N, C-alpha and C positions, 0 to 999 in steps of 0.2 A: 479214307475210304469207308474204313473202318468205324475210324470215330466220328468220322460222321454221323454215324447211322446210329449208333451208342452217345452219342450227344442229342441228337434229335429225340430219345426216350429218355433225356438223363431225367434225376430227381438229387437231393440231398445222400441218397443211398449210394449211386451209382457213382458217384463225385467224391465221395471217401471208398470206393470201390479204386478209382484210379491209384488214391496215394498203396492202398493193401497190394496191391498190386508188384508193389516195386519193393516188397518187402526180401532183405536178401537173408536169411533165414543158419543160421549158426551150423548145424552139419547136418549133412544129408547120407545118405546110406549109401554108400557105394557098392553096386554089385562085381562081382566075381565074375569073373569074365567067361568061368565055363558053366551058367546057370544055363538052363534053356531059354533061354531071351531072344526074339530074332530080332537082325541089325536095321527092321524098320523101329524102333523104340527106342527114345530115350532116355525115357523113365517112366519109371511106375508110383503112381499115386493112389494108396489102399488100391483097389482092381480093378481103376484106370491105366489107361496110359499115353503115353505124351510122342507122337508118331514123331519122326523125322520130318515127315513132311509140316507140320504143325509149329514144332522149332524151327524150320525154314526160313517157313514164311513169315513169322513171326521176328525173325532174324534180321532177312531182308529186309520188312516191312520197315521196323529202326532202321535200316543201315540209307534204306532210301529216304526216311525224312532226315535224318544228319546232312545226307551230302546234299537235302537242298536247303536247308540250314545254312551249311557253311560254304556253296557253291564249289564247292571240289569231290570228284571222285574220294571216297573210304573203301580205302582196303579189309577183306575180312581181318589182317595181322595189326591191323591201328583197331579196329572194334574187340578183337580179342584184348588189344593192352589196356583197353578203354572200358575193359570190362564189361564190353556189354554183350555179352551172351553169357554173362554169369547174370546181371541181372534180367535177361527175357529170360533164362529158364527157372529162374524165381518169380517172374509174373505169371508164366504158363504149368506149372506145378501148386503155386498158388490156387488158380483159375479153377486148375482137374477141382483141389480136395474142396472148395464149394460147390466145384458142381458133383462132388459125389456125396457131400452133405444134403447137397439138396435134392438128391436123386432117395436120399436115407430118409428126407422127411415129404416122397411122393411130391414133390411141387415141379409144377412142370408149365412149359407156354401153349394157349390151345392155337389150332392155327389162325384163330380168327385174330388173335393175337400180334403174332407174328408177322401175318399182312398187314394189319392197323401199323405199325413201329417201322415196319420199312415202307410203306407206300407212304409215312408219313416224315420220314427222309428225307430232308432237304439236298442232299447227298443228288439224290435220286429224283428230283422235281423239274418241273421244267417254269419257263420264268412268272407261269401264271400258279407255283403253286400247286401243280398238277402230277401227278406219278406216270414217269414218265418210262416205259418197261428199255428201248432202246437205253437211252443213259445208263437203265440197273444192267439189265446186259455186258452191253459195252465195259463198264464200268469194275466187273465182276472179273470179265474177259483180261483185266487191266491185273487185276492181282491176283489171278491164277487160281481163283475160284468156281466154281459153277452153281447155279441159284439152292441146290439141295444144299448142299454144304455148307452155303452161308445162312441158309434161314436155319440149321442146328446150331452156328454160333449164335445167331438171336437167340433158338430155343432158348440155350446156357444162358446166354445174359438176359434176358428177362429171368428164370426162375430163380436166378442170384438173386438178382435186384428184390423181387419179389421176398425173399430167401431175410436180406441185407435189414430191408424197411420192418418187417417185424421185428428182428433184434433193438433196430435204430429207434422203434417209434416209442410215444411218449418218453421221452429224457428230456427235460426243463431242466435246466435251470434257476434256484427259489428266486422270487427279484430281490428279496431282500438283500442275497448274494452280491447279483447286480448291483443293485442301489448301494449298498458299499465300497463295491471295488472301482463302478464307475467316481462316484468322489472323490474316493482316497488318488485316482488317477487325474484325473479332469482338474482338480481343486488349483486356484492360481495365488498368485503371492507375488508384491512385488517392495522393492529392497529403495529404503530411499537415504543417501549415502553423501560422504566426505570420499575422494582420495586422496592418501597421503600419499607420494612418491617419494625415489628416496632423494634428491634433490634437494626438496624442501628441509633433510633431518640436520642435523649439526655435522660441519663436518669433522669425523674424531680426531684428525691428523694421524701422526706415524702412531704406532705400536713401540710401547723401549720393548730390549730386546730378551725381558722377561716374560713380557705379555705375549711378544710375538711364540716364543718357544711353548709357552703356555698352550698357546690356541692351534698350534702343530701339532702338538700333541693328543689332546682332549678330541683335533677331527683327523683323527690316521687315517680313518676309513674316503679322507676326501685326497688324502696326499699320501696314498700308501702305492704300491709299485704291486701290479697284480701277480699271481705265481706264475714261474717260466717253467717248460720243461725245455729238458734238449733231448729230441728222439731221431732215433733210426725206422723209418719207414720201407717199407716196400711190398707193391702193391698189381695186381690186373683186376681190370676190367674190361666189358668187352668194348665198352670206348677207347682204355688205353691200349689194346691192343690192335685194335683197327686203325690206330692215327697210324703203325709201324705197316700196314699191309698194301704194297701195291694193286690196283684195281687195272689191268690191263684193258686199252679201248673196247677192243673186242666184245672183251665180256658185256659191256657196259650195252654194247649195240643191240647183242643178245635180248639182253635182261630187258632194253626198251621196248624192242620185238614182245616180249613174250609179258609185258607190261601194257602192251596198247590200251588196254580195254581202263588201263586208272587212269592214262592220261589225259582221253577223250573223252570228252562232254558232245552226245545226245544230240544231234538235230530235233529239235519239238518245234511245233505249231501250236497260236495259241485259236483256239476253235470256239465259231459260236455251228450249231446248224440251225437248220429250216427241215421238220419233218413232212411231207407229203406223201397223201394215199397213192397219189397217181402221176405216171410222166408230164400231162399235161398241164399237170396246179405247177410242179416246181418249175416246167417253163416258162408259163405263165408269169411268176414271179421273178426269174432273171431277165428275163425281157422287161421287165417294168425295170431291174436294177440295172442293166446291160440300158437303158435309156437313162439313170440318171436321179433313180427315186433310190434310199441308203438303205440297205440290208435292214435297220434297226427300224427305216422307216415303215416299210416293207412287212417285217414281220409284226409291228403292231398294229397294220390294218386288217393283217390274215386272223390274228388274239390263236384263238384255238384253233383253227380249221388247220394251222400248222404250228403245231407248238416248235416254240421256241427254245433250246438246252444250250447253255456253256460248258461247254467239255473242259476247259482251260486250259493250260500249258501243258502239253501230251506229248509224247515219243511216239515213237509210228508204235512200236506193238501194245502203245493203246486204244487202238480204232482197229477196228476190223481191215480187215485186207483195202476191199473195193476203196472205203475210207480212207486208209493209209494212203493205197496210192493215188489218191487225190487230192489228198491234203500234202502230202510232203513230195509228188509233181511239183504244186507250186513249188519256184523259186523268188516268190515277194510275193506280200497282203493284200487279199480279194478273195471276191466271194467265187469259188467254180463249182463245178458240179450241172444240171442231176446229175447222181452220184446212185444208181439203184442198193437200196441196201435189202437185207430181207427183214426190217420193218415199213417199209417206203422206199421214196424217193424224196432223197437228200440234197438242202444245198446247203456248201460250207462254207460259210465265212472267219478267211484269216486272217487278224489283227496284226500277229507276229510272228517274224520267221525266223528264226535259227535254226544257223548252219550248224552240222558236225561242222568240232576245232580239237583239232589236235596237240597237244601242247610239244613244240622241238623237243629235239636232241641236250639241243644246247642251256635250256632253261629248266632240265629235271637231272642233268649228267651227274652233278655235286650229290643228287639224290641217291638217285639208282648207286653210286658209286660210295656214299655213306654206307647203303644197305647191302652192300655185295661185300665191301669187310669188314662189319659187323656178325652177317654169318660167317663168313670164315673167320672170324674174333673166336665168333661159341665156338666152332672144330677145334680150332687151336687150343682155349683153352681148356677144354675135357680132357689132354695131355699134359698138358703147363702146370693145369694145379694140380696133378700129380707130381710132376718134378720138384714144383713148389715146398711141399707140402715133404720131400722126401729133402729137401735140401738142407732144409731148418733141422730136422730130425736127426741128420749127419752132423749136427753141429757147425754149416757152414755161415756165413756172418750174411747180416742182408744185405751188404754193399755186393756181399759175392749171390745170393739170388739174385741180386738185378742184373748182374751180368752172364750168368751163365741160364735166365732164364729170359721170357720177355715182359717179368713185372718190371717197374719202373719203381725205380729206387730214387729214398733224397733224404738227405738231412737236414735235419731244421737243429741249427744253435737254442735258439730259446721263441718258444710260442705259448701265449697263453690260452685260457681255455674258450676264450671267439676268434683265436684263431689269427689272433693278431701279435707284429714282432713287437722289441721295447719302444718302439718311433711309434704306434699305436698303429702301423699299416701292414693291412692284407696281405696273409702269405700264399700264392699264388700257387705254389709249389707240393701245396698238401691237399690227401686224394680226396674227393667228393663223394664220401663215401658216409651216408645215414651214422650217426650213433659213432663216430671214429672218436670225433675229439670226445666226448666222454665216457670212452673207453680207456682213451688216454690219460685222461686226469682222475682217473681210479684205479689207475698201477701205481706200482713202486718201483725203486730202481733193480729191485731180485729178483726180475719175473724176466723167465728167457722167454725170446720170443715161439709165439704158436699159429700156428696157421690159424685164419678165425674167416669165415664167409663172410661176405659183404650179406647186408640185404638189399633189393635189388638185384645180385647176381654178384659173381666177383671173391675174393677171396685178397687177405692180409696179414700183415703179420707187424709187430712195433716194436720197436724197443729205447724202451726210457733210461736213457743215461745218464740221468741228472733232473736235479729236483729242486728250483729259486723259491724258497716262501719268502710270500708275500710281504714286504717290509715296507715301513715307514722309511719315505724316500727323505737324505739327510737336506737340513732344511735350507745350508748354502742354497746346496744346488737350484731350490724353487721356492729361495726367499721370496721374489714379486710379486710369484703366486700367491704369500700365505699372507702377506704385506694386503695384497688387494680386498681376500675372500676376508682378510680380519676387520678392513673399512665396510666393507658391505654388510655385515655380521654386524658390526655398531651402529651403523644403518640405519639397520630392521629393527633393532632391537631402542633403539630410538625413536621408530615410528609405531611400535607397541606401545612405549610411553606415554608417548602424544594423544596416541586413543585412550588411551586407558582413563590419562584426564578427561577429555572428552564425553570421555562415559560417565565419569560421574557428573560433569554438567551436565548431557543432558538427562539423566536421572534426578538429577535436582531440580528440573524443571525448567531450564531453556530448551529452547528451541533450533533444529538442526539450519534452519533461516539463517538465526542471528546467528550463528556461531562461522557459517559460512560467509555473511556478510563481513563478517573480525576479522578476516583470513581474506578477506579481499578475493572471494571464491561462489562460484554457482554449485547446486546443488544436483545431482547425478540421480537417474530413476529408473529403475531395471526395466523392462519389459517384466506384462505378467507371465513368469514363471512357473509354474508345475513342476513336482518332485523333482523327474528327471531330466529338466529343459536344463541350457545352457546359456549365460550369453555373454561370454567369452571376458567379461569380468570378472563374474558374479562366482563364485570359486563351491564347488561342491559341497566343502565344509558348511559356507555361510548358507548356503541354499537347504543345507538339513536345520540348520538353526531358526531359519525361516517358518520352516514348518514346525513348527517347536515352541513358538511365540505365537502371541495374541499383537494385533494390533497398538502399535505405541513403542512393543517394546524395544529395549536397544540392542542390537546385532554387531557384532565387529570379526573379523578376519582379515586372513590373506588373499590378496587379487589372486584370481584363474592367469591372469599376464604374464608370471616368472617375474616379471624384472623386479620384484621387490618391494610391490608396495601392496598399504593396505587399506583396505574400507571400515569406515564406522559409522552407524547409521543409525533407521528404524524402520521395522516392519510398516509401510504403510500403508495400504491395503489386502483386503481380501475377497479376491472375484469368485462372485457366483456364475453360474452361468444361467439363463432364463429358465423361468417355469418347461416351458415346453420342449425347448430346444431340450434341458435335463431330460426329460419323459421321455424323447424322441431316442436319446446315447441312452437311455440307461436301455429301454429297451434291443437297441445296439446289441447291448455288451452280456445283457439276458439270451436272444438269439446266436449269440457267439459261443459263449459258454454253452448253449442247449446244444447246438452244432458238437463243441468241442467232446461233452460229453455220452452225445451218438458216436461218433466215431474213436472213441475209447472203447465205448462196448464193441462196434464191429470189429476193431482191431483184436479186441482179448478174444473175441468168436470164433475169429479167423483164425490165431493163433493155434488155440484151441484143439480147432475142423485138421491144422494139418496135425497136429499130433494126434489126431485120434485116424487119420489116413498114409503112416508112414511114407516119405519119398524114396525112393532110392534114384541113382542117376545111373546112367549104362555112361560112364569115360567113353568106350573106344566107341558108339555109338554115334557120340558127341563130335566126337576127334575127325570121325571120317565123315561127319554129315558140313563140319566146319569145312574141311578141306575137297570136299564137291560144290559148296559152294565157292570160298576159295580163287572158282577156276570163273566165276563170275562177274567177285568182287575184286 
């Protein structure tokens, strides 16, 4: 709802601001717990305070939007794991810094400007495009705001927008730059060519033993086994510890009850309304509907006499009590009322009825069980990681560590840096810990195990027992593979020789069409390609040559198909856009770069505003606010 208003007063600076407000700055000051700060302040920005209500409301808005998009309940713990709380905190503290800057410049919005912005918001207008005070106040009620709070928010938005308009005004990209960039990007070229396939190359036969041995040695990188390491490893993470925890059914049932809100989709109604000044007018309209006239037809005939407003799909809490009782008392679509409201008499047209639904225990039992096991695992880990470290410090082997603690132990005979065994199969018994293989392959056999804290939680230790260096595989064991590779290599060389001979003929005046006729084939043409285009056949290397050539120049190179094919041909055409289309495109490029330059200026200004108004976050207050929200989500 707030976004709908902001969109209605949108300018290019406001669009830029949306991106700026999610900036996550590298370092926030963290206050000492003993500072004289009330428990209603989550952060200070210069002289301004960000309250728990502001933070809670902003985070709740984001969670509701995420729930709407995903179609499921989102818990506070999920939101925190996704970093949503930090994004919201970064956004509102950045807003506060910009508000402080605007105040410093003496910028403010007049009551008339605030009123105009609100009345022009589509979110608060009826079907006739007129401001609807009932819709305005009911939507604010749904957001937990009163008009004065919301109008203060609008005032701050307008002041920030005015300030950022000044910051970005006058930035424009030079047209010469736009022309150069456009022509560079938009230029297209066509390649006419013959495709030489490996099958057209003469069969090279079977290599001699000497040729095979030389090829085997000269292409050692193709025929070498990778470095392998024999390792022992012990590790514990929340997930591995949780696997061994058995959760009693009564705990699952209790947790299901405690988390019922998470598994409940609230009842909703999709509602349109007609607002009448008197009960008699409302009854007359209802009589027409009861006689078969449609709600929309009645609304059309009444026009401004009974403004129609779409309230959308809303839960019970989104309506005033009297309207909520009427709307949610209906068990099927239809028109209900008249209902008396603070603004007059209302007819409600309920187009869809969605009853409350609760996911049954059997559908969520596995999720709850896993969540409970992870909670238990984290508690166990705090003690077991100490025992893990003590065992290693005491000289225990990693196998003993695995048997004496809840750690998982594995002995891997041979693993390469990609986690594959000597047969090229993935080793599933390796710990799934970020950076683990990089550490193993950066270690030596002389190093003793030490406990390492894993990124993302958990601990592990390993010992490299043996290193088998990368080595050229014995020719006798891979002879057939080496022969096949040699034969393909010889055919590819033959194609290059064919292409070089054809290149000489083309450069001496013969045409590609004549050569194609001689070879009993046809010429091919690429589509018009840009520098960044790909045709699936024309490789990047050939495309690069095309843009360094003139029409008629001979170009050759390997095809992009990966099957050894080779292309030989000429640059056939340079495609220019029409003058009108080109001018329009240049204008778009110039406009795009102007917006980017303005964006850069606004971002630089916003970062400097944050620097001038240091931010201090109070983690305990943030945690307390999140805990309170957790009772609702």
